[in-house]
N, C-alpha and C positions, 0 to 999 in steps of 0.2 A: 295478840301474841306477844309474849315477853321475850325481848332480846337483850343480850348483854353485848354492848358495842364499845369499840375504841373510838370515842367521839372527838378526841384531840390527841395529837402526837407532837412531841417536841424533842429536840436533841441539842447537845452542845459538843462540838468537836474542838479541842484545844488548838491554839494557834501555833504552838511550838512544834516545828517539824524536825524529826531526828532521822536522818538517812542512814543507810547501811554503812556508808563510808565513814560515818562518825565513830564507828567502832574499830577502825583500823589500828588504833594505838592501844587497844584494850589487851590486858594480859588474861588469857583464857586458861582455865584449869579444868581437869576432869573431876568427877565427884570424889574419886579416891585421893585427890590432892595433888596429882601429878600435872605438871604444866603441859599443855598441849603443844606439840612440836610443830604442827602445821603452821604455815604462815597465815596471817589474818585474812589476806585476800582470798585464799583457798577456803578458810573457815566460813567466811561471809558468802562466798559463791555457793558453797554446798548448802548453807542455811537457806539462802534465797531459793535454790532449786527445790527444796523440800517444802518450805512454808509459803512461798510466793510473796513474801513480804519485802518490799523495797524501802519503805519508810513507815514511821509511826508518829503519833502525836503525844506530846507530854504537856501536862498542865504547867502554867507559869509558876515560878517560885512562890508567888504570893497567893496561890490558889491551893485549896484542898478539895477533897471529893465533894463535900456538901456545897461548895461554891459552884462547882460544875452542875451539880444536881439542881440547884436553885434556878439556874438559867434554863435548863431543860424543862423544869416544872413550869416556869413562867410561860414558856413557849407552848407547852401542851395546854395549859389553861386558856391561853389566848386563842389557840387553834380550836378548842372546844367552844369558845365563846360563853363560858360559864362563870358564875359568880364564885369566887374562891371560898366564900363563906358557906356555899352549898356542898362543899366537899365533906363527906362523912368519915373518911379515913385516908391516911397517907401511909403507904407501904414502901419502904426504902430498902432495896436489895443492894447489898455490897458484901465485901469479904474482909476488909482491913480497916474500916473506919476512916477517920480523917488522920492523915499522916503528913505532918509539916515537911517542907523541903529540907533535905539533908538530915532528917530525923528518921528513926525506925520505930518509935513507940506509937502505937495506935491510940487514938482518942475517940471513944464512943460514949463519953459522958458529958452532956446528955446524948441520947440517941441521935443519929443523923436525921431521922425523920422529924424529931422534935426541932432540930436546928432549922430544917427547911420550913416547917410550919411557922416558926418564929420569924424567919427571914421573909416569908410571904406575907406576914402580918395578919394571919388568920386568927380571928378572935373567938371563933366558935369552939367552946370547950368540948363539945361532943364530937369534934373531928379528932378521932383517935390516931395518933402517930406512932408507928413502931417500925423497927428494923427487921429484916429477914436475911438469914444467912443460908445460902443454898448453892454456893459455888457459882460458876458461870451461868447456870440456868436460873439464877435468882430473879431476873426480871420476869421471865415466863412464869416462874412459880408465883411471883407476886400477882400476876394477872389471874392465875388459877385460883389463888386465895381470894382475890377481889370478886371473882365470879361467884364463888361460894357464898360470900357475904351478901352480894346483891340478890342472888336467887333465894336466899333464906329470908330476905326482907330486912336484914340488919343494916343495910346501907342502900343508897340510891346512886351515889357517885363516889368513886375512889380514885385517888391519884397514886399511880404506881411508878416508882422511879428505879432505875438501875444506873448506878454511877460508881466509878472506881478510879483510883490513881495507882495502878500497878507499878508505875515507874519508881515509886517511893519504896517498894518492898522487894526489888530485884537484887540478886547477887551480882555485883559488878565484875565478878570473875567467872560467871557462868554464861555459856553461849545462849542459854534459854532466855536471858534477859532481853535479847533482841526480838523476842516474840511479843513482849508485853507492851501495853500502851494505856493511855488514859482517855476517859470520855464519859458522857452521860446521855441517857435517853429517858423519856417519861411519856406516860399516857394517862389520859382521863378515861376510866372504864366506868360505864354507867348503864342503867336500865333504860330501855326504850320499849314503849308499847306500840306495836305496829301490826298491820294486817298481813305483812309479808315477813318471812323468816330471813334474818341476816345476823351478823355478829358472830360470836363464838358458837361453833357447832358442836365441838367435842374437845375433851382434854385427856391427857395421859401423863402420869408422873410416876417415876420409878427411882428407887435407891438401892444400889448394890454395895454391900458392906462385908460379905463373907471373906472375899480375898482382895477386894478392890478399894476398901475404905481409904487407904493411905497412898494411893497412886499420886495424889497431890498432897503436899505436906509443908510444914515449916521447918527449915533446917539451917545449919551453919553454912558459911561461905565455902566454895570449893577450894579457895586459897586458905588453908587451915590457920595461918597466922594473921589473917585479916579480921580484925574486930571479932574475936571468937565468942564474945558475949552476945552478939547479935544473931538473929535468925532472919531468913529470907524465904520467899516462895520457891518451892522446889517441886519437881515432878519426875516421874518415870515415864518419859515420852513414849518409849516403845510399847509399854503395857497399855498406856492410855490410847494410843493409836489402834492397837489390836482390839481393845475393849470397845471403842467407839464404832469401829467397822462392824463388829459382831452385833452390838446391841442397839445402837441408835436407829438403824433402819427398821428394826423390829418394833421399837416403840413408836416410830412414826406411822408404821402400818396399823398398830393398835389404835392410835388416835384417829387416823383416817377412816378405818373401818367402823369405829363407833359413830362417826358422822354419817355413815351410809353414803359416802361420796366416792365416786369412781376416781381413780388416779388420773384418768384422762381429763377430768374436769379441773384439775389444779392449774392455776395460771402462774403461780410462783411458789417457791419454797424458800423461806427465810431461815437459814441455818446459822448457828453461832459461828462467828468468824475466828476459828482457832488455828487453822492450818489449811492452806489451799488444797494440797494434795489429799488430806484427810476428808475435807468437805466434798471434794469431787468423788472420792471413793464411796462416801456415805450415800450421796445422791444416786450414784450408779447402782449400788446394792439395793437401795430402796425401790427403785424402778424394777430391778431384777426380781424382787419378791413378787411382783405382779406380771412377770414375764414380758416386761415392756422395755423398750429402749428409752434412754434418758432424752427428753426433748431439748432442743437448743434453747438457750436463754431462759431456762426454768429457774435458775439459781443465781440471784444477784450476789456480788461479792464486793467487799470493801477492804479486805485484809491487806491487799497489796499496798494501799496508801495509808491505812489507819492502824494496822496491826491488830492485836487481840486486846480489847479493852474490857474483857470479861462480861459482866452483867450488862454493859452498855452496847455490846455489838449488835444484838438483834433489834432493839428499838431504834438505834441510830441508823442501821441499814434500812429498816422499813421507812423511816422518815426521809431518808435520802431518795428512796424510790418515789415516795409520794410527792416529793418536791421536784422530781425530774432531774435529779443530780447524777444519775447513773444512766449512761447512754444504753439504749436498747432494752431498758427495763421500765415498765409502768404497770400500775394496777388501775382497774376501772370498776365502777359500781357494778355489783353482781359477781365479780370475780371471786373464786374460791382459792384460798391460799393456806399454806401450812407453815407454822412456826415451830422450831425445834432447837434444843440445846443439850449440851453435855458438859459436865465439869465435876469439880471436887465434891467428894461425898461417898462413892461416886453417884451423881445424880443425872438422870435423863428426864426431859419432859418435852411436851409438845401441846399445841392447840391448833385446831383447824378453825378457819374464819371465812365468813362471806362478807366481802366489802359492801 
């Protein structure tokens, strides 16, 4: 039996911790350019109540996204115990490229995947390295693309990376800046021949663009006189919240049903860490689709301490659970789990997996 498995997982969580109190002196503005009159303690308290975020991690000033990715990739290769020269492809999911500290210009020449291949010292010219842009679901989409290449026979082993430094592209006058963080996660995805079925069981991938394409976008600062030539990550939070609650549970259901797996068999659900309240609502609606109550401890969460690091949240979260770094959460051989994400595009994707 041909299986597609995640044979190695690695992640890198930046060392610089930024707490909510570090935003007490920030001047916050509305999208229309009006200064927010609420005091910052109230702004931060309301932010925390909605998102669940207490603190987040930022890359060090001398680091860029591909530096974080390299560390995660090295750890994934070591975890898989494979020869780096046996990797047939490197898929690097990101959104903004390498952005140097206190700069806003993105650097994607050469591609970040090529940079990581170079830094890893891989000499194999047949290891194809390329970047993938799919919003926050990028790492999951990379795994889906890798699976296609593996099942077609075009590859036997693929390195999939998700890394981002969102702290470099946030508007310093927008409350939403407190959501975003930096990080990197990576996986070795490969073919395994076995007598028993395991690994990726099913996938689902959707893109909504009729009304939803620009829910996340690049725009000017809320403080209209602040560096008007620069653009920053922006979002319509209310629309994204409503979109996610309506559509993500349905996509998760599509994926699970494709695998012919009962929802009662799921041991864990690994959701993109975007917003604590939103993720809780998504998981509850997902179980409601099957007329089930949401089990306790079904959904690990890291957003409280790590914030939203976009493409890195899902692989980082999975790695933390595998390493026993989240209390009350573990996965064991034979467990069936579900991975899902939502983000700019608007994209939703998922894959079911048997450990």
